[in-house]
Each structure stands twice: as C-alpha cells, then as structure tokens.
C-alpha positions as CSV (number, residue, x, y, z in Angstrom):
1,M,-180.2,16.9,96.6
2,A,-183.5,15.1,97.3
3,L,-186.8,16.4,96.1
4,E,-189.0,17.1,99.0
5,V,-192.7,16.4,98.5
6,P,-195.1,17.7,101.1
7,P,-197.5,15.1,102.6
8,P,-201.1,15.2,101.5
9,E,-203.4,17.4,103.5
10,P,-205.3,15.2,106.0
11,H,-208.6,16.7,104.8
12,L,-209.8,19.2,102.2
13,L,-209.6,21.8,104.9
14,S,-206.3,21.8,106.8
15,A,-206.1,22.1,110.6
16,S,-204.8,25.6,110.2
17,G,-208.0,26.6,108.5
18,R,-206.5,27.6,105.1
19,T,-209.7,27.9,103.1
20,G,-207.7,29.1,100.1
21,S,-206.0,25.8,99.9
22,T,-209.4,24.1,100.2
23,V,-210.8,26.1,97.3
24,I,-207.8,25.3,95.2
25,S,-208.0,21.5,96.0
26,V,-211.7,21.4,95.2
27,A,-211.2,23.3,92.0
28,L,-208.4,21.0,90.9
29,L,-210.6,18.0,91.7
30,V,-213.5,19.4,89.7
31,V,-211.3,20.2,86.8
32,S,-209.9,16.7,86.8
33,V,-213.4,15.2,86.8
34,V,-214.7,17.6,84.1
35,F,-211.8,16.7,81.8
36,A,-212.3,12.9,82.4
37,T,-216.0,13.2,81.8
38,A,-215.5,15.3,78.6
39,G,-213.0,12.7,77.5
40,Q,-215.4,9.9,78.0
41,L,-218.1,11.7,76.0
42,T,-215.7,12.7,73.2
43,L,-214.4,9.1,72.9
44,K,-218.0,7.8,72.7
45,A,-218.7,10.4,69.9
46,A,-215.5,9.3,68.2
47,M,-216.4,5.6,68.3
48,D,-219.9,6.4,67.0
49,S,-218.2,8.0,64.0
50,I,-215.6,5.2,63.6
51,G,-218.0,2.2,64.0
52,R,-217.9,-1.0,65.8
53,I,-214.5,-2.6,66.5
54,G,-214.3,-6.4,66.5
55,T,-215.8,-7.7,63.3
56,A,-214.9,-11.2,62.2
57,Q,-213.0,-10.1,59.1
58,V,-209.4,-9.0,59.5
59,T,-209.7,-6.5,56.6
60,D,-212.6,-4.8,58.3
61,F,-210.5,-4.6,61.5
62,G,-207.6,-3.0,59.7
63,Q,-210.0,-0.5,58.0
64,T,-211.6,0.3,61.4
65,I,-208.1,1.0,62.9
66,G,-207.3,3.2,60.0
67,R,-210.5,5.2,60.5
68,A,-209.7,5.5,64.2
69,I,-206.3,6.9,63.6
70,R,-207.8,9.6,61.3
71,E,-210.6,10.5,63.7
72,P,-209.9,13.8,65.4
73,K,-212.5,13.2,68.1
74,L,-210.5,10.2,69.2
75,W,-207.3,12.2,69.7
76,I,-209.2,15.0,71.4
77,G,-210.8,12.5,73.8
78,L,-207.4,11.0,74.6
79,A,-205.9,14.5,75.2
80,L,-208.8,15.3,77.5
81,F,-208.0,12.1,79.5
82,G,-204.3,13.1,79.6
83,F,-205.2,16.6,81.0
84,S,-207.4,14.9,83.5
85,A,-204.6,12.6,84.6
86,L,-202.3,15.6,85.1
87,F,-204.8,17.4,87.3
88,W,-205.5,14.1,89.1
89,L,-201.9,13.8,90.1
90,V,-202.0,17.3,91.6
91,V,-205.2,16.4,93.5
92,L,-203.6,13.2,94.8
93,S,-200.7,15.3,96.2
94,R,-203.1,17.5,98.1
95,V,-206.2,15.4,99.1
96,N,-206.8,12.1,100.7
97,L,-207.6,9.4,98.2
98,S,-210.6,8.3,100.3
99,I,-212.1,11.8,99.8
100,A,-211.0,12.5,96.2
101,Y,-211.8,9.2,94.6
102,P,-215.5,9.0,95.5
103,V,-215.9,12.5,94.0
104,V,-214.9,10.9,90.7
105,G,-218.3,9.2,91.0
106,F,-219.8,12.5,90.0
107,S,-218.6,11.7,86.5
108,Y,-220.9,8.7,86.5
109,I,-223.9,10.9,87.1
110,V,-222.9,13.4,84.4
111,V,-222.1,10.7,81.9
112,V,-225.4,8.9,82.3
113,A,-227.3,12.2,82.0
114,M,-225.2,13.4,79.0
115,S,-225.5,9.9,77.3
116,R,-229.3,10.3,77.5
117,W,-229.2,13.9,76.2
118,L,-226.3,13.8,73.6
119,F,-226.5,10.2,72.3
120,H,-230.2,9.6,72.9
121,E,-229.4,6.4,74.9
122,H,-232.3,4.8,76.7
123,V,-231.6,5.0,80.4
124,P,-234.0,2.7,82.4
125,A,-235.4,3.7,85.8
126,L,-233.2,1.3,87.7
127,R,-230.1,3.0,86.2
128,W,-231.4,6.3,87.4
129,V,-231.8,4.8,90.9
130,G,-228.2,3.7,90.7
131,V,-227.2,7.2,89.8
132,A,-229.1,8.6,92.7
133,I,-227.4,6.1,95.1
134,I,-224.0,7.3,93.7
135,A,-225.0,10.9,94.4
136,I,-226.0,10.1,97.9
137,G,-222.7,8.3,98.4
138,I,-220.8,11.4,97.2
139,A,-222.8,13.5,99.6
140,L,-222.0,11.2,102.5
141,V,-218.3,11.4,101.7
142,G,-218.5,15.2,101.8
143,I,-220.4,15.1,105.1
144,S,-217.9,12.6,106.6
145,S,-214.9,14.8,105.7
146,R,-216.6,17.7,107.5
147,T,-217.4,15.5,110.5
148,I,-213.8,14.2,110.8
149,R,-212.3,17.7,110.9
150,G,-215.0,18.9,113.3
151,G,-216.6,21.4,110.9
C-alpha cells in the first residue's frame, strides 16, 4: 500500500476558496518562522554564555566544548530549531516554496531588531536599509501571490 501525499496548494488560497486552509497554512508558516527566530536568539544567548570557540589552544577548545554541552540555552535553541523544521515540513507540503521561503525573510527583520534590543548590538543605518528592502521584498511576494490567483 502506497502512501498518498496530496500535492501542494498552488497558492496560499486554493482555487476553491478555502480560506480555512489559507489561515492554517499562514499560521503554520508563522509558527515555523517564530520557532526559527527564537532558536537563533537563544543560540546567540547560549554562545554569549559559553564564550568564543576557536582559540589557538587545544585545551581551551575542549573546555569550551564542555561548557557548550552543559549550557541549557544551547539545547533549548537546538530544540526550537527542531520544532521549526517540523512545522516547516508541514508548510512545504501545503504552500509553494516560492511563496513560503521569502516569508522566512521576516526572521531577518526580527533578528536584527532583537539583536539590537536584547544583545545591545550596534546596527548601522545601512543594515536597517537592508532590513527595509527585505520587508519590501516580503510584501511584494505577498502581493504577487494575490495577483496570480486573481484576488
């Protein structure tokens, strides 16, 4: 007996107008991006606690690896990425990659903003311009998906 997998929906909103399916697809996509973003931020916090990896002395490297293994934030960050991947697989089964993947760019916007706020990183103006361009790109992808399906 073969496992039958339904084809991905051609757009977030199917031709039959099933808005419930659209809401679920968008929600799954948002959850995947939120988990991935939370994972990135948690891993950064973990590495700030662990310290720099890649010192010249082998003993320092071993100690750093030992600290990493014992760092709960590292495992939480990896788990968040795992959850993100599971949701992402569901998204890929429902939404065209050309629509879903650009939405992942939203995580870049959030990560830059949260890096500034949580980690007090300096974010130069040119980087903010790049973030704005990414936001515009995400908006264009959203507009194009409506244009294609005639909405």
